[in-house]
C-alpha positions as CSV (number, residue, x, y, z in Angstrom):
1,X,116.4,103.6,114.2
2,X,112.7,103.0,114.7
3,X,111.3,99.6,115.6
4,X,110.8,97.5,112.5
5,X,113.2,99.5,110.4
6,X,115.6,96.6,110.0
7,X,112.9,94.8,107.8
8,X,112.1,97.8,105.7
9,X,113.5,99.0,102.3
10,X,113.0,102.7,101.7
11,X,112.5,103.7,98.0
12,X,112.7,107.3,96.8
13,X,110.9,107.8,93.6
14,X,112.9,110.3,91.5
15,X,111.7,109.9,88.0
16,X,109.9,113.1,87.3
17,X,110.5,115.4,84.3
18,X,110.9,118.6,86.3
19,X,109.0,120.6,83.7
20,X,108.2,123.5,86.1
21,X,111.9,123.8,87.1
22,X,113.1,124.1,83.5
23,X,113.5,120.3,83.0
24,X,116.1,120.0,85.8
25,X,116.2,117.0,88.1
26,X,114.4,118.3,91.2
27,X,115.9,115.7,93.5
28,X,119.4,117.1,92.8
29,X,118.5,120.8,93.1
30,X,119.9,122.5,96.2
31,X,117.6,123.0,99.2
32,X,118.8,124.6,102.4
33,X,122.4,123.8,101.5
34,X,122.0,120.2,100.3
35,X,120.4,118.4,97.4
36,X,116.7,117.8,98.1
37,X,117.1,114.1,97.9
38,X,119.4,114.1,100.9
39,X,116.7,115.7,103.0
40,X,114.3,113.0,102.1
41,X,116.9,110.3,102.8
42,X,117.6,111.8,106.2
43,X,114.0,111.1,107.2
44,X,114.0,107.6,105.8
45,X,117.3,106.6,107.5
46,X,115.4,106.5,110.8
47,X,112.7,104.3,109.4
48,X,114.5,101.9,107.0
49,X,117.6,99.7,107.2
50,X,118.3,100.0,103.4
51,X,117.6,102.7,100.9
52,X,117.5,102.9,97.1
53,X,116.7,105.7,94.7
54,X,114.7,105.0,91.6
55,X,115.8,107.3,88.8
56,X,115.7,107.5,85.0
57,X,118.4,110.1,84.6
58,X,121.5,111.4,86.4
59,X,122.3,108.1,88.1
60,X,125.9,109.3,88.9
61,X,124.5,112.3,90.8
62,X,122.1,110.2,92.8
63,X,124.6,107.5,93.5
64,X,126.5,109.9,95.8
65,X,123.5,109.7,98.2
66,X,122.2,106.1,98.0
67,X,122.3,103.1,95.6
68,X,120.4,103.8,92.4
69,X,118.0,101.6,90.5
70,X,117.3,102.5,86.9
71,X,113.7,103.1,85.9
72,X,113.3,101.1,82.7
73,X,110.4,103.1,81.4
74,X,110.7,105.2,78.2
75,X,111.0,108.9,79.0
76,X,109.2,109.9,82.2
77,X,106.5,107.2,82.6
78,X,105.5,108.3,86.1
79,X,105.8,106.9,89.6
80,X,104.2,103.5,88.7
81,X,107.2,102.9,86.5
82,X,109.4,103.6,89.5
83,X,107.5,101.1,91.6
84,X,107.8,98.5,88.9
85,X,111.6,99.0,89.0
86,X,111.6,98.9,92.8
87,X,109.7,95.5,92.9
88,X,112.1,94.2,90.2
89,X,115.1,95.2,92.3
90,X,113.6,93.4,95.3
91,X,113.0,90.3,93.2
92,X,116.5,90.3,91.9
93,X,117.9,90.6,95.5
94,X,115.6,88.0,97.1
95,X,118.5,86.8,99.3
96,X,117.9,90.0,101.2
97,X,114.2,90.2,100.8
98,X,112.6,92.8,103.1
99,X,109.3,92.4,104.8
100,X,108.2,95.9,103.8
101,X,108.8,98.3,101.0
102,X,108.2,102.0,101.8
103,X,107.9,104.5,98.9
104,X,108.1,108.3,99.0
105,X,108.5,110.9,96.2
106,X,111.7,112.9,96.0
107,X,110.0,116.2,95.8
108,X,108.5,116.2,99.3
109,X,111.5,117.0,101.5
110,X,109.8,116.3,104.9
111,X,108.0,113.0,105.0
112,X,106.7,112.2,108.5
113,X,109.1,110.6,110.9
114,X,106.4,108.0,111.8
115,X,105.3,107.3,108.2
116,X,106.5,103.7,108.2
117,X,105.2,102.9,111.7
118,X,101.8,104.3,111.1
119,X,101.3,102.6,107.8
120,X,102.6,99.3,109.3
121,X,100.2,99.5,112.2
122,X,97.3,99.8,109.7
123,X,98.5,96.7,107.8
124,X,98.9,94.7,111.0
125,X,95.3,95.2,112.1
126,X,92.7,92.4,112.3
127,X,91.7,92.7,108.7
128,X,95.1,92.6,107.0
129,X,95.8,94.4,103.8
130,X,98.9,94.2,101.6
131,X,99.4,98.0,101.0
132,X,98.7,101.1,103.0
133,X,99.1,104.7,101.8
134,X,98.9,108.1,103.4
135,X,95.9,110.5,103.3
136,X,96.1,114.1,104.4
137,X,93.2,116.5,104.7
138,X,91.1,114.0,102.8
139,X,93.6,114.0,99.9
140,X,95.2,110.7,98.9
141,X,99.0,110.6,98.9
142,X,99.5,107.3,97.0
143,X,103.3,107.8,96.6
144,X,103.7,107.6,100.4
145,X,102.9,103.9,100.7
146,X,104.0,100.8,102.4
147,X,103.8,97.4,100.7
148,X,103.9,94.0,102.5
149,X,106.4,92.0,100.5
150,X,105.3,88.4,99.9
151,X,105.4,87.3,96.3
152,X,107.4,90.2,94.8
153,X,106.8,88.9,91.2
154,X,103.1,89.4,91.8
155,X,103.7,93.0,93.0
156,X,105.8,93.8,89.9
157,X,103.3,92.2,87.5
158,X,100.4,94.1,89.1
159,X,102.1,97.4,89.0
160,X,103.3,96.8,85.4
161,X,99.7,96.0,84.3
162,X,98.4,99.2,85.9
163,X,101.2,101.2,84.3
164,X,100.2,99.8,80.8
165,X,96.5,100.3,81.3
166,X,96.2,103.7,83.0
167,X,99.4,104.7,84.8
168,X,97.7,106.0,87.9
169,X,99.1,104.9,91.3
170,X,95.9,106.1,93.0
171,X,93.7,104.0,90.7
172,X,96.0,101.0,91.2
173,X,95.7,101.3,95.0
174,X,91.9,101.2,94.6
175,X,92.2,98.1,92.4
176,X,94.4,96.2,95.0
177,X,92.3,97.3,98.0
178,X,95.0,99.5,99.6
179,X,94.2,101.0,102.9
180,X,94.2,104.8,103.5
181,X,95.8,106.0,106.7
182,X,95.1,109.6,107.8
183,X,98.0,111.9,108.7
184,X,96.4,115.2,109.7
185,X,98.8,116.4,112.3
186,X,101.3,118.0,109.8
187,X,99.8,118.5,106.3
188,X,103.0,120.3,105.3
189,X,104.8,116.9,105.4
190,X,103.1,116.0,102.1
191,X,103.7,119.4,100.4
192,X,105.7,118.8,97.2
193,X,108.0,121.4,95.6
194,X,107.3,122.0,91.9
195,X,108.5,125.4,91.0
196,X,111.5,127.7,91.7
197,X,109.1,129.7,93.9
198,X,108.3,126.7,95.9
199,X,112.0,126.1,96.6
200,X,112.5,129.8,97.6
201,X,109.5,129.7,99.9
202,X,110.7,126.5,101.6
203,X,114.1,128.0,102.2
204,X,112.6,131.1,103.7
205,X,110.6,129.0,106.2
206,X,113.1,126.1,106.8
207,X,116.5,127.7,106.5
208,X,119.0,126.0,108.9
209,X,120.6,128.3,111.4
């Protein structure tokens, strides 16, 4: 387990509608012999001491892999609704309050092994910020983000307000002054799988031997 992991809660955002895979739950679809969510969790286990999955359907299926927190939004309200649920979970479990909350989406199976460490280093710099997110090839990746947990009620209220006004994680990050951290050594780490063809191509290039 990486340094600092004992103070970090890993959150997998799994609330998408999966429209391009026929409405199926992408996180539970098989990928190289296991559900995609398990590949994501494998990466996070080295970086976080505790893991939760934020989902708005199939909680029984996800519970086989990690504790599940229900996304309270109606329908598929998007990743900001998942973050609202995550901050709510942390607030309800303040006896085990982490110092950091690391979020990743469920449909990117290979998040960087040093994601938490690099984001944390950016937040521990001279001009401290409260949130850092990944940027790859000049493209913001706001769902790969690390939040410094202080007043968790303020985090939840801020995310909830953004959800109600515009629903954009990228815009919310701009509003709260989140810091971008470049990850250009492996752009494929942020490639998300959206279609059956994406799954097939991934298996062709990543099949385990």
